[in-house]
Structure formats: structure tokens, C-alpha cells
C-alpha positions as CSV (number, residue, x, y, z in Angstrom):
1,M,-5.0,-11.5,19.4
2,D,-6.9,-8.4,20.7
3,D,-4.2,-5.9,19.8
4,E,-3.3,-6.0,16.1
5,F,0.1,-4.5,17.0
6,E,0.9,-7.0,19.7
7,V,3.5,-8.9,17.6
8,L,5.6,-5.7,16.8
9,E,7.6,-5.9,20.0
10,E,8.5,-9.5,19.2
11,N,9.5,-8.4,15.6
12,R,11.6,-5.6,17.0
13,R,13.5,-8.0,19.3
14,E,13.9,-10.7,16.6
15,W,15.4,-8.3,14.2
16,E,17.5,-6.6,16.9
17,L,16.0,-3.2,16.2
18,T,16.8,-0.6,18.9
19,G,14.6,2.2,20.2
20,P,11.0,2.3,21.2
21,L,8.2,1.3,18.9
22,P,6.9,4.2,16.8
23,P,3.4,5.5,17.3
24,R,0.9,3.9,14.9
25,R,-2.8,3.8,14.4
26,R,-5.5,2.3,12.2
27,L,-7.2,4.7,9.9
28,F,-10.5,4.3,7.9
29,V,-10.8,6.6,4.9
30,P,-14.2,6.9,3.1
31,V,-14.1,6.1,-0.6
32,D,-17.0,6.3,-3.1
33,G,-19.4,7.4,-0.4
34,L,-20.1,3.8,0.5
35,R,-17.0,2.1,1.7
36,H,-13.7,2.6,3.6
37,V,-10.1,1.9,2.7
38,S,-8.1,1.1,5.8
39,A,-4.5,2.0,6.5
40,I,-1.9,1.8,9.3
41,Q,-0.2,5.1,9.9
42,W,3.3,4.9,11.2
43,F,4.5,7.9,13.2
44,E,2.3,11.1,13.4
45,E,4.0,13.1,10.7
46,P,2.7,13.1,7.1
47,P,3.8,9.9,5.3
48,R,6.8,9.8,3.1
49,V,6.2,6.2,2.0
50,V,3.0,4.3,1.1
51,L,3.1,0.6,0.8
52,L,0.5,-1.7,-1.0
53,H,0.6,-5.4,-0.4
54,G,-0.1,-8.4,-2.6
55,R,-3.3,-10.5,-3.1
56,G,-4.5,-12.3,0.0
57,Q,-2.3,-10.2,2.3
58,N,-2.9,-7.1,4.4
59,A,-1.1,-3.9,5.6
60,H,0.7,-5.9,8.3
61,T,2.8,-7.6,5.5
62,F,5.2,-4.6,5.9
63,D,5.4,-4.4,9.7
64,T,9.0,-5.5,9.9
65,V,10.0,-3.3,7.0
66,L,8.4,-0.3,8.5
67,L,10.0,-1.0,11.9
68,A,13.4,-1.0,10.3
69,L,12.6,2.0,8.0
70,G,11.8,4.2,10.9
71,Q,10.1,6.8,8.7
72,P,6.5,8.2,8.6
73,A,4.6,5.8,6.4
74,L,1.2,4.3,5.5
75,A,0.6,0.6,4.9
76,I,-2.8,0.3,3.2
77,D,-5.2,-2.6,3.1
78,L,-6.3,-3.0,-0.5
79,P,-10.0,-3.2,-1.0
80,H,-11.4,-6.6,-0.1
81,H,-8.3,-7.2,2.1
82,G,-7.6,-6.7,5.8
83,H,-9.8,-4.0,7.3
84,S,-10.8,-2.4,4.0
85,D,-14.3,-2.9,2.8
86,A,-15.3,-5.1,-0.1
87,S,-17.4,-3.8,-2.9
88,P,-21.1,-4.3,-2.4
89,T,-21.4,-5.4,-6.0
90,G,-18.9,-8.2,-5.7
91,P,-15.2,-8.6,-6.5
92,S,-13.5,-5.7,-8.2
93,G,-10.4,-5.5,-10.3
94,V,-7.1,-3.6,-10.4
95,V,-8.7,-0.5,-12.0
96,E,-11.3,-0.2,-9.3
97,H,-8.6,-0.8,-6.6
98,A,-6.5,1.9,-8.1
99,R,-9.4,4.3,-8.1
100,D,-10.1,3.6,-4.4
101,I,-6.5,3.9,-3.4
102,A,-6.1,7.2,-5.3
103,E,-9.2,8.6,-3.6
104,A,-7.8,7.5,-0.2
105,L,-4.4,9.0,-0.9
106,D,-6.1,12.3,-1.9
107,T,-7.4,12.4,1.7
108,L,-4.3,11.1,3.5
109,L,-1.4,12.9,1.7
110,T,-0.1,16.4,1.9
111,T,2.8,15.9,-0.5
112,P,3.7,13.2,-3.1
113,V,5.2,10.0,-1.7
114,V,7.3,7.1,-2.5
115,L,4.7,4.5,-3.5
116,V,5.8,0.9,-3.0
117,G,3.7,-1.9,-4.5
118,M,4.2,-5.6,-4.3
119,S,2.5,-8.1,-6.6
120,L,-1.2,-7.0,-6.9
121,G,-0.2,-3.9,-5.0
122,G,2.4,-3.2,-7.6
123,L,-0.2,-3.4,-10.4
124,V,-2.4,-1.0,-8.4
125,S,0.6,1.3,-7.9
126,L,1.3,1.4,-11.6
127,L,-2.3,2.6,-12.3
128,V,-2.2,5.1,-9.5
129,T,1.1,6.5,-10.8
130,R,-0.2,6.6,-14.4
131,D,-3.6,8.2,-13.5
132,R,-2.5,10.4,-10.6
133,P,1.2,11.3,-11.0
134,D,0.6,14.3,-8.6
135,L,0.4,11.7,-5.7
136,V,3.6,9.9,-6.5
137,R,7.2,11.2,-6.2
138,H,8.9,7.8,-6.8
139,L,7.5,4.3,-7.7
140,V,9.0,1.1,-6.4
141,L,7.6,-2.2,-7.8
142,V,8.2,-5.6,-6.3
143,D,7.3,-8.8,-8.1
144,V,4.5,-7.4,-10.3
145,T,4.8,-10.2,-12.8
146,P,5.1,-13.4,-10.7
147,A,5.4,-16.4,-12.9
148,A,4.6,-14.3,-16.0
149,D,5.8,-15.3,-19.4
150,S,7.9,-12.9,-21.5
151,R,4.8,-11.5,-23.3
152,R,3.1,-10.5,-20.1
153,A,6.3,-9.1,-18.6
154,R,6.9,-7.2,-21.8
155,A,3.4,-5.5,-21.3
156,V,4.5,-4.2,-17.9
157,I,7.8,-2.9,-19.3
158,D,6.0,-1.2,-22.2
159,F,3.6,0.4,-19.8
160,L,6.5,1.8,-17.7
161,D,8.2,3.1,-20.9
162,G,5.1,5.0,-21.8
163,P,4.0,6.0,-25.3
164,E,6.7,6.4,-28.0
């Protein structure tokens, strides 16, 4: 497939969405002076929503959601995923991903957004929200503890509750 957006028209018809396809484009944002984080910008206005996918996925995970939403948004490829660069020193973890995403959001955003994170993207979203609350108006988490036992799930809940 030469055009990464080729399937959108099919998605629009399948879900019986009306109206034309919104303008969208692929962005590459420098991070750490060495690499790029890639994002798909939906519409030309500043984004109101930013979406972060799960492990082994990419920004196109949210295509149908964004078609239905019809709002200015960014779907970001996490580092080591999709069109985003990998670290030259090897695999990085959630903390490094969050740092890269926050740096990219600093460049891309004009106002705080609704940050939606699914699975790995949810864990990254938690850290971005904790470390850079100025970037996030609302946080939406989807399946951040898949197959977690109660102890691991409790750690996420404690993190969300914050210090006593």
C-alpha cells in the first residue's frame, strides 16, 4: 500500500460515516536531538485529543475512532513503533517513552489536551500526566493493566490517587 491513508475511505463506508474524509498528514517531531517521534495530525486546527497506542501497534490503531470523532487530534507512534525512530542504544522503557512523548507534545500543542492511552500508551500517558500536567487537560486510560493481578492493578490505582 503506497498511501498509508488508503484504507480510510473503506473504513468510512464500513462504519456508515458521512461527510468527506478530514485532512490529515504525517508529522515528524525531533526529540533528544537524535531521533523523531511521528504522529498523524487529523484536521488542520490544533489538536484537542492525543491518542497513544499499545505495544506492537501504531498510530493507525485509532483511525476508525478518529473518523467517527471528527475532531482535531493527533495519533502518535510511540518510540520504536510505526514511523517513530528507535533508540540508537537499544530498547527503551516506559519512562523514556514518556519523556520523548512529552518533548514531542511540547512542540505540537498550543493548549492542554485530552490524552488517551491504551495499554502501553496508557502507562506512558500516566507518566506524561504526572510529570507534565501542563500538557494534559483530561486523561483517559484504556486497559493499562491487561492480565494484571490485583497487586499490580492496585499499584496503578495508588498512582492515580497520588500521595496521601
